[in-house]
N, C-alpha and C positions, 0 to 999 in steps of 0.2 A: 466640572462640566464634561459631559460625555462627548466624545468625538466619534462621528459616524464615518464609516468607510465610504468610498465613492459609490460602491454597489448599493449600500443602504440608502444613501441620498438619492440615487437614481430610482430606487424602489419607492421611496416616499413621494418623490415627484410624480412618478408614474401613477400611483394610486390616486393622489390628489387631482392630477390632470384628468384621469379617466372619470372620476366622480363629477368634476366640473363639466366635462364634455357631455356626460349623460344628462345632467340637469339642463344644460342649454339645448340639447336635442329634444327634450321633453316639453319645452315651451312651444305651445301651438301657434303663437304669433311670431312676427319678425322682431319683436322686442328683445332686447338683450339685457343681460344682468352683468354686474361687475363681479370680479373674483372676490369671493367672500370666504376666507379660511375658517370662520366660525361655522358657517353652514356646511362647508366641506367636511370639517372635523366631526360635526354631529352625524352626518351621513356615513362617514368613514367608521365611526364607532358602531353604528347600527349594522353595517355590513360585516364588520369584524365580529360582532356579537353572533351573527348568524353563521359565519364561516368557521369561526374558532370555537365558540361556545356551544352552539346548537348542533351544527352538522359535524363538527370536529374533523373537518377535511383538510385543515391547514393549521399549523401552530402559529401562535401570536406573532412571533418574530419573523416567520416566513411571510405572513400577510403584510406586515409593515413594522419596521424597526421602531422601537418606542420613541415617540415624538413628544411625550408629555414632559420631558425634562426631568 
């Protein structure tokens, strides 16, 4: 089992929280959604694909430490 540093855990939390915050801000009504790590993970993968794979402006581990296990 891989052990993450405190800095890596903070980065993972930051990215996931930013994604969730963005999604909740995009909801045009006052309705709320629950935290859904599956949704967040899918969005994270899409963002990662663009920033790492297409724009090549950040490397994969800089964007987010591997969380796939």
